[in-house]
C-alpha positions in Angstrom: -57.1 -8.5 119.0 -57.0 -12.0 120.1 -59.4 -13.7 118.0 -59.4 -11.8 114.8 -56.5 -9.3 114.6 -55.8 -6.2 112.4 -54.1 -8.4 109.9 -57.0 -10.8 109.5 -59.5 -8.0 109.7 -57.8 -6.1 107.0 -57.4 -9.3 104.8 -61.2 -9.4 105.1 -61.4 -6.0 104.2 -59.3 -6.4 101.4 -61.1 -9.5 99.8 -64.4 -7.4 99.7 -62.6 -4.6 97.8 -61.4 -6.8 95.3 -64.9 -8.1 95.0 -66.6 -4.7 94.7 -63.7 -2.3 93.0 -65.0 -3.0 89.5 -68.4 -1.5 90.7 -66.9 2.0 91.7 -65.1 4.6 90.2 -63.8 5.6 93.6 -63.6 4.1 96.9 -62.8 5.8 100.0 -62.7 4.0 103.3 -64.0 5.7 106.5 -63.0 4.0 109.8 -63.3 4.9 113.7 -60.9 3.3 116.0 -60.1 -0.4 115.1 -61.6 0.5 111.8 -59.3 3.1 111.2 -56.2 1.0 111.7 -57.7 -1.1 109.5 -58.6 1.5 106.8 -54.6 2.3 107.6 -53.8 -1.2 106.6 -55.9 -1.1 103.3 -54.2 2.0 102.1 -51.0 0.2 101.3 -53.2 -1.5 98.3 -54.3 0.2 95.4 -57.6 -0.9 96.1 -59.0 2.2 97.6 -58.6 5.8 96.4 -58.5 7.5 99.9 -58.8 6.4 103.8 -59.8 8.6 106.4 -59.4 7.6 110.2 -60.8 8.8 113.5 -58.5 7.9 116.3 -56.9 4.9 115.1 -54.7 4.3 118.1 -53.2 1.1 116.7 -51.8 2.6 113.5 -49.2 3.4 116.1 -48.0 -0.2 115.6 -47.9 0.4 111.9 -46.0 3.4 111.4 -43.6 1.6 108.6 -46.4 1.2 106.5 -46.5 3.5 103.2 -49.9 4.6 102.2 -50.4 4.1 98.4 -53.4 6.8 98.6 -54.2 9.7 100.3 -54.8 9.3 103.9 -56.5 11.7 106.3 -56.3 11.0 110.1 -57.8 12.4 113.3 -56.4 11.8 116.7 -57.5 13.2 119.9 -55.6 15.6 122.2 -54.6 12.5 124.4 -54.9 8.6 124.9 -54.2 6.9 128.0 -52.0 4.1 126.4 -49.6 6.4 124.3 -48.3 9.5 123.5 -50.8 10.9 120.3 -48.3 14.0 119.7 -45.4 11.6 119.0 -47.4 9.5 116.7 -48.7 12.7 115.0 -45.3 13.9 114.5 -44.1 10.6 113.2 -47.1 10.4 110.7 -46.6 14.0 109.3 -43.6 13.1 107.9 -45.0 10.3 105.7 -46.3 11.1 101.9 -49.7 10.9 101.1 -50.8 11.2 104.9 -52.5 14.5 106.2 -52.9 14.1 110.0 -54.8 16.7 112.7 -54.7 16.4 116.3 -57.9 18.0 117.6 -59.1 19.0 121.1 -60.7 16.2 123.1 -60.7 12.7 124.0 -61.1 9.5 121.9 -64.4 9.4 120.5 -64.7 13.5 120.2 -66.8 12.8 116.9 -69.2 10.5 118.4 -72.4 12.8 119.6 -73.5 9.7 121.7 -70.1 9.3 123.8 -69.4 11.2 126.8 -66.2 12.2 125.2 -68.0 14.2 122.4 -66.4 17.5 121.5 -68.9 19.2 119.0 -66.0 21.9 117.9 -63.7 19.0 117.1 -66.5 17.0 115.5 -67.7 19.5 113.3 -64.0 20.7 112.0 -63.3 17.0 111.3 -66.1 16.3 109.5 -65.7 19.5 107.2 -62.1 18.5 106.6 -63.3 14.8 105.9 -65.8 15.7 103.2 -63.5 18.4 101.7 -60.9 15.2 101.6 -63.3 12.9 99.9 -64.1 15.8 97.1 -60.5 15.7 96.2 -60.4 12.0 96.2 -63.3 11.9 94.0 -61.7 14.7 91.8 -64.2 17.6 92.6 -63.1 20.9 93.5 -63.5 21.7 97.1 -66.5 23.8 97.9 -66.9 25.5 101.3 
């Protein structure tokens, strides 16, 4: 955060998206933790067709942002540094935002983390895949 920061990191991704946008029909960014916050910052541009963010705790610093594409966000039940439920409620009121608070801690979808929570990981993965299909214009297949 001190050396690069979220704004510079999202600028780097923005430039990359500008370079590759013409090569793809649809682009959906998926980010975890810091990557989720960067994806959130990129959602304000029209370079992506959707974003998925897992446990982007610093999204709380950018709640005034209005996504221009569909955004799917996953948060754990709790975080040590802030009230997750409060953030989730704030985000639920936004247009283009679908947010879920799942059982477990930060890292619940990482099978190599001590915070891994299989039920939440499976549920989040299923929701993410349906979301990506929707962003691609495909029907949801269950």
